[in-house]
TIRO-2110 file (N, C-alpha, C; in Angstrom, 1 decimal):
// TIRO-2110
1.5, -1.1, 7.5, N, 1, A
0.9, -0.8, 6.4, CA, 1, A
-0.2, 0.0, 6.7, C, 1, A
0.0, 0.9, 5.3, N, 2, A
-1.4, 2.0, 5.7, CA, 2, A
-1.6, 1.7, 4.3, C, 2, A
-2.7, 1.2, 4.1, N, 3, A
-3.2, 0.9, 3.2, CA, 3, A
-5.3, 1.7, 2.3, C, 3, A
-4.6, 2.4, 1.3, N, 4, A
-5.4, 3.9, 0.5, CA, 4, A
-6.8, 2.6, 0.5, C, 4, A
-7.8, 3.4, 0.6, N, 5, A
-9.0, 3.7, 0.7, CA, 5, A
-10.0, 4.6, -0.5, C, 5, A
-9.2, 5.1, -0.7, N, 6, A
-9.9, 6.4, -1.6, CA, 6, A
-7.9, 7.5, -2.4, C, 6, A
-8.9, 7.3, -3.4, N, 7, A
-7.5, 8.2, -4.2, CA, 7, A
-7.3, 9.6, -3.4, C, 7, A
-7.0, 10.0, -1.8, N, 8, A
-6.6, 11.6, -2.0, CA, 8, A
-5.6, 11.0, -0.6, C, 8, A
-5.3, 11.8, -0.4, N, 9, A
-4.1, 11.4, 0.9, CA, 9, A
-4.9, 11.2, 1.9, C, 9, A
-4.4, 10.9, 3.2, N, 10, A
-4.9, 10.4, 4.4, CA, 10, A
-5.2, 11.2, 4.6, C, 10, A
-6.1, 11.7, 6.7, N, 11, A
-6.5, 12.7, 7.0, CA, 11, A
-5.5, 12.8, 7.3, C, 11, A
-4.9, 13.6, 8.6, N, 12, A
-3.9, 14.6, 9.2, CA, 12, A
-3.7, 13.8, 10.2, C, 12, A
-5.1, 13.3, 11.3, N, 13, A
-4.6, 11.9, 11.9, CA, 13, A
-4.1, 10.9, 11.7, C, 13, A
-4.7, 9.8, 10.8, N, 14, A
-3.7, 8.6, 9.4, CA, 14, A
-2.5, 9.2, 9.5, C, 14, A
-2.2, 10.5, 9.3, N, 15, A
-0.4, 10.9, 8.8, CA, 15, A
0.5, 10.6, 10.0, C, 15, A
-0.4, 11.6, 10.8, N, 16, A
0.4, 11.9, 12.6, CA, 16, A
0.6, 10.3, 13.1, C, 16, A
-0.3, 9.1, 12.6, N, 17, A
-0.4, 7.7, 13.6, CA, 17, A
1.3, 7.3, 13.3, C, 17, A
0.9, 7.2, 12.0, N, 18, A
1.8, 6.1, 11.2, CA, 18, A
3.4, 7.4, 11.5, C, 18, A
3.3, 8.1, 11.0, N, 19, A
5.0, 8.8, 11.6, CA, 19, A
5.4, 8.1, 13.0, C, 19, A
4.8, 8.6, 13.6, N, 20, A
4.8, 8.5, 14.9, CA, 20, A
5.1, 6.7, 15.6, C, 20, A
4.4, 5.9, 14.4, N, 21, A
4.2, 4.8, 14.5, CA, 21, A
6.0, 3.8, 13.9, C, 21, A
6.0, 4.7, 13.2, N, 22, A
7.3, 4.9, 11.8, CA, 22, A
8.3, 4.7, 12.9, C, 22, A
9.4, 4.7, 14.3, N, 23, A
9.8, 4.9, 15.4, CA, 23, A
9.7, 3.7, 16.2, C, 23, A
8.9, 3.2, 16.3, N, 24, A
8.6, 2.2, 17.3, CA, 24, A
8.3, 1.1, 17.1, C, 24, A
8.8, 1.3, 15.4, N, 25, A
8.4, -0.8, 14.1, CA, 25, A
9.4, -0.6, 13.8, C, 25, A
9.4, -2.2, 13.7, N, 26, A
10.7, -2.3, 12.4, CA, 26, A
10.5, -2.2, 10.5, C, 26, A
9.7, -1.7, 10.6, N, 27, A
9.7, -0.8, 9.1, CA, 27, A
7.9, -0.4, 9.0, C, 27, A
7.9, 0.3, 7.8, N, 28, A
6.2, 0.7, 8.0, CA, 28, A
6.4, 0.9, 6.0, C, 28, A
4.8, 0.8, 5.8, N, 29, A
5.1, 1.1, 3.9, CA, 29, A
3.5, 1.8, 3.6, C, 29, A
2.9, 2.4, 2.1, N, 30, A
1.8, 1.7, 2.4, CA, 30, A
1.8, 1.8, 0.3, C, 30, A
0.6, 2.0, 1.2, N, 31, A
0.4, 1.6, -0.5, CA, 31, A
-1.1, 1.6, -0.7, C, 31, A
-1.5, 1.8, -2.4, N, 32, A
-2.2, 2.7, -2.9, CA, 32, A
-3.4, 2.9, -3.0, C, 32, A
-4.4, 3.1, -3.4, N, 33, A
-5.6, 3.0, -4.1, CA, 33, A
-5.8, 2.9, -5.3, C, 33, A
-5.9, 1.8, -5.9, N, 34, A
-6.4, 0.9, -6.4, CA, 34, A
-7.4, 0.2, -7.2, C, 34, A
-7.6, 1.5, -7.2, N, 35, A
-9.7, 0.9, -8.1, CA, 35, A
-9.7, -0.7, -9.0, C, 35, A
-8.7, -0.7, -9.3, N, 36, A
-8.8, -2.0, -10.3, CA, 36, A
-9.3, -3.2, -9.2, C, 36, A
-8.7, -3.3, -7.6, N, 37, A
-9.0, -4.0, -7.3, CA, 37, A
-10.1, -4.6, -7.3, C, 37, A
-11.2, -3.3, -6.3, N, 38, A
-12.5, -3.9, -7.1, CA, 38, A
-12.9, -4.7, -7.5, C, 38, A
-12.7, -4.7, -8.7, N, 39, A
-13.4, -6.0, -10.2, CA, 39, A
-11.9, -7.5, -10.1, C, 39, A
-11.4, -7.3, -9.4, N, 40, A
-10.5, -8.4, -9.4, CA, 40, A
-11.5, -9.0, -8.2, C, 40, A
-10.7, -10.2, -9.2, N, 41, A
-11.8, -12.1, -7.9, CA, 41, A
-10.0, -12.7, -7.1, C, 41, A
-8.8, -12.7, -8.1, N, 42, A
-8.2, -13.4, -7.2, CA, 42, A
-6.5, -12.4, -7.1, C, 42, A
-5.9, -12.8, -6.5, N, 43, A
-4.2, -12.2, -6.8, CA, 43, A
-3.7, -12.7, -7.2, C, 43, A
-4.2, -13.4, -8.3, N, 44, A
-3.8, -14.1, -9.9, CA, 44, A
-4.3, -13.0, -10.8, C, 44, A
-5.7, -12.7, -10.8, N, 45, A
-6.0, -11.7, -12.0, CA, 45, A
-6.0, -10.4, -11.6, C, 45, A
-5.4, -10.2, -10.0, N, 46, A
-5.2, -8.5, -9.6, CA, 46, A
-4.2, -8.8, -10.8, C, 46, A
-3.2, -9.2, -10.5, N, 47, A
-1.3, -9.4, -11.0, CA, 47, A
-1.6, -9.0, -12.7, C, 47, A
-2.3, -8.8, -13.4, N, 48, A
-2.4, -9.0, -14.6, CA, 48, A
-2.9, -7.1, -15.6, C, 48, A
-2.6, -7.3, -13.9, N, 49, A
-2.8, -5.6, -14.4, CA, 49, A
-1.7, -4.8, -14.3, C, 49, A
-1.0, -3.6, -14.5, N, 50, A
0.1, -3.2, -15.0, CA, 50, A
-0.1, -2.0, -13.1, C, 50, A
-1.1, -0.9, -13.4, N, 51, A
-0.8, -0.7, -11.8, CA, 51, A
-0.3, -1.0, -10.6, C, 51, A
-1.9, -2.3, -10.8, N, 52, A
-1.2, -3.4, -8.9, CA, 52, A
0.5, -4.1, -9.3, C, 52, A
0.2, -4.5, -10.1, N, 53, A
1.9, -5.1, -10.6, CA, 53, A
3.3, -4.1, -10.6, C, 53, A
2.9, -3.5, -9.8, N, 54, A
3.8, -2.1, -9.9, CA, 54, A
4.0, -1.7, -8.8, C, 54, A
2.0, -1.5, -7.8, N, 55, A
2.4, -1.7, -6.8, CA, 55, A
2.7, -2.9, -5.7, C, 55, A
2.8, -4.2, -6.3, N, 56, A
3.2, -5.0, -6.0, CA, 56, A
4.9, -5.2, -5.5, C, 56, A
5.6, -4.6, -7.2, N, 57, A
6.9, -5.4, -6.1, CA, 57, A
7.5, -3.9, -6.0, C, 57, A
7.3, -2.5, -6.3, N, 58, A
7.5, -2.3, -5.1, CA, 58, A
7.4, -2.3, -3.3, C, 58, A
5.9, -3.2, -3.7, N, 59, A
5.9, -3.3, -1.5, CA, 59, A
7.1, -4.6, -1.4, C, 59, A
6.8, -5.6, -2.5, N, 60, A
7.6, -6.2, -2.3, CA, 60, A
9.1, -6.0, -2.1, C, 60, A
9.2, -4.8, -2.5, N, 61, A
10.9, -4.3, -2.5, CA, 61, A
11.3, -3.6, -1.1, C, 61, A
10.3, -3.1, -0.5, N, 62, A
10.6, -2.1, 0.8, CA, 62, A
10.4, -2.7, 2.2, C, 62, A
9.0, -3.8, 1.8, N, 63, A
9.9, -5.3, 2.3, CA, 63, A
10.8, -6.0, 2.4, C, 63, A
11.5, -6.2, 1.5, N, 64, A
13.3, -6.9, 1.2, CA, 64, A
13.7, -6.0, 2.3, C, 64, A
13.6, -4.5, 1.6, N, 65, A
14.8, -3.7, 2.8, CA, 65, A
15.4, -4.0, 4.3, C, 65, A
14.0, -4.4, 4.5, N, 66, A
13.3, -3.9, 6.0, CA, 66, A
14.5, -5.4, 6.6, C, 66, A
END
């Protein structure tokens, strides 16, 4: 899982490693940078935000496909 820590694309070395490992792992996925998470106290509070909820749904769907 590649978790973004900024709202920019990962550096080339990180993208390369992610692609290189993808063929050796059961599955890979990425999680976008969500600045609102820095202000949240826990998962229940975080899931009240529409962007966090959408990212969680996408991640759940990707994990169920694997």
